[in-house]
VOGU-3710 file (C-alpha; in Angstrom, 3 decimals, decimal comma):
1> mgisrdkwhk> 0,000/0,000/0,000  2,731/2,509/0,892  2,747/5,108/3,657  0,540/8,081/2,842  0,159/11,504/4,480  -3,090/12,413/2,740  -6,315/13,553/4,392  -8,981/12,038/2,188  -8,706/8,467/3,481  -9,715/9,692/6,973
11> rratggrmaq> -13,273/10,211/8,132  -14,787/13,640/8,649  -15,155/15,110/12,155  -18,865/14,191/11,949  -18,006/10,546/11,227  -18,930/10,579/7,527  -16,671/9,108/4,887  -14,799/11,235/2,335  -15,242/10,377/-1,341  -12,013/9,213/-2,988
21> lrkkrkfelg> -11,606/11,721/-5,799  -8,143/10,650/-6,952  -5,325/8,162/-6,566  -2,392/8,698/-4,250  0,007/11,459/-5,230  3,772/11,632/-4,951  3,573/14,763/-2,762  1,440/12,843/-0,229  3,978/10,109/0,384  5,390/9,170/3,789
31> rppahtklga> 8,561/7,212/4,527  9,302/4,475/7,064  10,857/5,635/10,375  14,657/5,692/10,739  14,899/3,900/14,131  18,393/5,352/14,641  20,420/2,963/16,784  23,416/3,548/19,020  26,477/2,341/17,142  29,214/3,172/14,623
41> krihtirtmg> 28,173/6,021/12,318  26,064/5,096/9,289  24,056/7,746/7,432  21,959/7,384/4,264  21,158/10,320/1,988  17,573/10,620/0,746  16,432/12,775/-2,162  13,320/14,693/-1,178  10,869/17,086/-2,809  12,503/19,891/-4,774
51> gnkkyralrq> 15,780/17,972/-5,096  16,619/18,651/-1,459  18,289/16,110/0,821  17,580/14,465/4,122  20,218/12,609/6,086  18,835/9,448/7,625  21,070/8,371/10,530  20,747/4,587/10,855  23,494/4,386/13,486  25,225/7,161/15,388
61> dhgnfswgse> 27,318/7,314/18,565  28,799/10,840/18,657  27,202/14,262/18,844  27,621/17,918/19,692  26,291/18,672/23,170  26,081/22,082/24,835  26,474/22,965/28,504  23,960/25,784/28,833  25,062/27,399/32,108  28,691/27,572/30,895
71> aisrktrvid> 27,735/28,494/27,298  30,055/25,965/25,646  29,561/22,934/23,451  31,781/19,944/22,795  31,671/16,857/20,595  31,388/13,788/22,780  30,436/10,119/22,769  26,889/8,934/23,474  27,165/6,039/25,931  23,582/4,859/26,505
81> vvynasnnea> 19,878/5,653/26,110  18,313/5,847/29,576  14,808/7,332/29,203  12,164/7,892/26,543  8,880/9,521/27,556  6,888/8,057/24,661  8,202/4,515/24,393  9,995/2,165/26,824  10,882/-0,123/23,919  13,108/2,639/22,506
91> vrtktlvksc> 15,230/2,486/25,692  15,649/-1,289/25,482  16,605/-1,160/21,790  18,803/1,966/22,313  16,911/3,982/19,697  17,933/7,636/19,358  15,086/10,087/18,775  14,482/13,753/19,545  13,841/14,496/23,260  15,105/11,146/24,549
101> ivqidstpfr> 17,484/11,207/27,532  20,960/9,782/26,999  24,164/9,415/28,975  27,206/11,068/27,428  30,928/11,016/28,200  31,714/14,002/30,450  35,497/14,082/29,803  35,571/16,929/27,188  33,470/19,154/29,480  35,558/18,371/32,570
111> qwyeahyatp> 38,779/19,119/30,681  37,404/22,485/29,514  36,165/23,366/33,027  39,472/22,566/34,686  41,415/24,527/32,052  39,037/27,520/32,231  38,635/27,797/36,006  41,819/26,013/37,199  39,528/24,164/39,627  39,048/20,370/39,842
121> lgrkkgvkls> 35,608/19,074/38,812  34,045/15,740/39,735  37,054/14,599/41,726  36,305/12,346/44,676  37,159/13,778/48,081  40,282/12,349/49,640  41,575/11,017/46,317  44,887/12,558/45,308  45,202/14,107/41,849  47,822/12,721/39,508
131> eedeaalnkv> 51,037/14,720/39,071  49,993/15,860/35,585  46,577/17,129/36,793  48,172/18,796/39,814  50,712/20,550/37,601  48,041/21,712/35,138  45,800/23,142/37,873  48,533/24,764/39,993  51,077/25,820/37,385  52,978/29,073/37,900
141> rskktqkkyd> 51,207/31,993/36,233  51,938/35,705/35,975  50,164/37,994/38,453  47,856/39,323/35,760  46,871/35,840/34,578  46,442/34,569/38,142  44,150/37,496/38,911  42,009/36,532/35,900  41,681/32,942/37,139  40,867/34,122/40,681
151> erkktakvep> 38,017/36,237/39,278  36,702/33,249/37,317  36,779/31,019/40,401  34,188/33,247/42,075  31,554/31,999/39,588  32,852/28,426/39,255  29,910/26,758/40,987  28,458/23,473/39,712  25,266/22,103/41,255  25,798/18,982/43,456
161> alddqfaagr> 23,677/16,670/41,260  25,784/17,530/38,207  29,039/17,300/40,163  28,143/13,716/41,178  27,617/12,833/37,523  31,001/14,326/36,577  32,567/12,180/39,312  31,050/9,101/37,633  32,378/10,232/34,233  28,992/10,398/32,479
171> vfakissrpg> 26,253/13,039/32,481  22,586/13,027/31,430  21,723/14,950/28,282  18,646/15,501/26,136  18,714/15,157/22,347  17,352/18,256/20,622  18,079/17,380/16,968  16,169/14,867/14,829  18,605/12,051/13,947  16,327/10,570/11,274
181> qcgrvdgyil> 16,017/13,902/9,441  19,376/15,682/9,778  21,640/12,720/10,587  22,987/14,347/13,747  22,655/13,542/17,444  22,983/16,952/19,082  21,599/18,118/22,403  22,279/19,703/25,765  23,308/18,652/29,273  20,439/18,467/31,774
191> egrelefysr> 20,673/20,904/34,675  18,551/22,418/37,430  14,840/21,661/37,562  14,875/19,748/34,285  17,516/17,377/35,675  15,452/16,910/38,870  12,345/16,166/36,794  13,983/13,488/34,635  15,847/11,979/37,609  12,480/11,476/39,334
201> kmkskksk> 11,008/9,946/36,193  13,892/7,503/35,827  13,729/6,482/39,497  9,958/5,867/39,309  10,445/3,705/36,171  13,150/1,636/37,883  11,000/1,070/40,972  8,083/-0,307/38,900
//
């Protein structure tokens, strides 16, 4: 039969049937869903109306994620799919769709934070830093440069829930792009009330 996006095969709001005045048209076509999976990158190009292109991601495991409160973005690895509001099956099959919650590797963000603020992030208390990390954080700087870092440190606060995730090496993020349409898995790190909301949702799903 083929997937169709037409209106005339549906019933009217009153319940009456619409008369079929024509056959299906090319501009009414629909396509099967992408079901983008977590895995090594594989993207298909699709020719669409007007000679334009869509990029159908069949598998993808890297994306550009932004850290809103710090106003930076970094390319990082997607580790796992942990929550999907519309379909539990999509979590089990690790399907990437817009607005699903994933776990991403926090290393690029931690490296940027420590270089920018010269302050350790997500380090467990009582655990000694390696010599390299210690040298990078406490290296000798000029007075002017040190003053700049001291000013930055005044605003270098990360909420406890996010700090715990950095300690584990993976943070929760939400996908904001459409992998089946643009071929990219981009999104943003969850923070504040949104992080609280999804943490509650994930706990309630686990307890069921």
